[in-house]
Steps between C-alpha positions, in 0.01 A plus 500: 500500500282378781172319463170680501143412590244664270159533660221545245123532489319271251210616283252335740633699797705221656870528579799288397877529498800386304854454632751619242866423501757782472491462118124564502397143421195373686599211718193450717132595461236501775135404510228767492411667829172677573665753730826698462599421858473126416728547202753688718484213751570263209812699415616475859434125488711463185787689666485270807439170322743540218786416738315219678621143434236298321293804388538433128341217305612410151218404265452384139209634294292285271693642200830372644628844609642554848395748768504542873277630774595669823291385799446650844571288809129406502532356150311775319645605167606863511671527159565316177776530245482528122543187292851384425632270229720302740509394863840668534350834389223460756755431768689814397170690536467368855844631581411835352194524720703406811759766410264778402188474723640583847634842409269585205353849497129561451374690196129572569327546162156441634 
């Protein structure tokens, strides 16, 4: 199964999206956007930047768990992963975003 972007509207009226792998697992979550068009631009940015060298940054949370962020070419964070127990799992998550984002369909639930 192919990846899928899920665009949603938060309770406060803002928009956000998740990128889900073919198995339905969420592999990337966006920030909140005030406008739907901005969230759609964020999805396009994920599609473009997921295949760009140097776009991912591995991080370690204060609780010792691992995660990554996806950055646009201007350095702005456009998505963050879930927390992983190991650095290897976080790296596998990055590969999943690289594989799923470019061709992911859009499911507009807003």
